[in-house]
N, C-alpha and C positions, 0 to 999 in steps of 0.2 A: 805268645799266642794271641794276646790282645791286639798287638800291632798287626798281625797277619789277618786275624778274623774280623776285626771291626774297622769301620771307616773312620778316618780322622786320627787326631792325636790325643783326644780326650781320654779314651780308655787306657792306652799304654801309659800315659802320664799319671792317671789315677792308680794304676797298678804299682808304679814306681813309688808314688807318694804313700800308699798304704804300706808297702813293704818297708820303706824308710821309717815310717812311724812305728811299725811293729818292732823293727830292729832297735830303734832308739829307746823305746820303752823296755825292751828285753835287756839291752846292754847297760842301761843306766839305772834301772830300778829293780827289775826282778833278779837278775844274776847277782848283783851285789848283796841283796837281802838273803838269797839262798846260800851263797858262799860264805857270807858273814856269819850266818847261823852255824855253819860247820866249823869255822876257825875261831869262833867266839869273839868276833870283833863287832863293835857297835855298827848298826846299819847305816847311820848317818856318816860315820867315819869311812865306811866302805864306799859309799856313793861319792863322797868328796874326794877320797883317794883315787877312785877310778877317773874322775874328771880331771884331777891334777895330773895323774899319770898320762892321760890323753894329751893334756896341754904340754907336758914336758917331752914325752917320748912317742906320741901318736899311739898306734895300735899296740905296739910292743910295750909301751908304758902302761897302757890299760891292763894288759895281761900280767905285768910284773907288779902292779900297784898293791894288790891284795897280799901276795906273799911277802912283800917288803913290810907292809903294815903288820902282818902277823909276826914276822921276825922282830920288828921293833917292840911289839907288845910283849913278847916273851922276854926280851932283853930288859925292858922297863920293869916288868914284874919281878925280875931277879935282882935288880940293883935297888937297894933301899931308898936312896935319895931320888930315884926316878919312878917310884911306885905310883905317885899321883898321876903321872902321864900314862902309865899302864892302865890305871883305873879309868882314865878318860877315854882311852882307845877301846876298852873292852866292855862287855855286857855282864861280866861276872866278876866277883871279888876274889882276888887271889888269897890262898891260905898261907900259913906260915911256911909250908914246905915248897911253895912255888906253884902248887897245883891250884886250879880254879875249882870253886865249889859253888853250886847254885844254892841260894838261900831258900830253905824249905820252911814252910809253916808247920810247926809241930804243936799239936793240941793234945791235952790230956783227956782221954775219953773215959 
């Protein structure tokens, strides 16, 4: 619409630039934080994982990066010698049964 309704190339290029900036912020910062909170993976690990997935496999790598990281975290949490790596990937500490538990502040009232 900007190309048809406005004179010159400034407005259409501005629309493309704004759209690209919004997509970049959404795909590289917002979505990894939102998805990482659901799969209990550290936000920094999710962002780096999406960037590495993009470098390795393009768009398909970006889509597959978080599920692969989540699978790795589950495997690392279940194997005793790899638990430090699971702790590094996650934002919660695994319990003895392999389930994650948030640390709660308990006070005697």
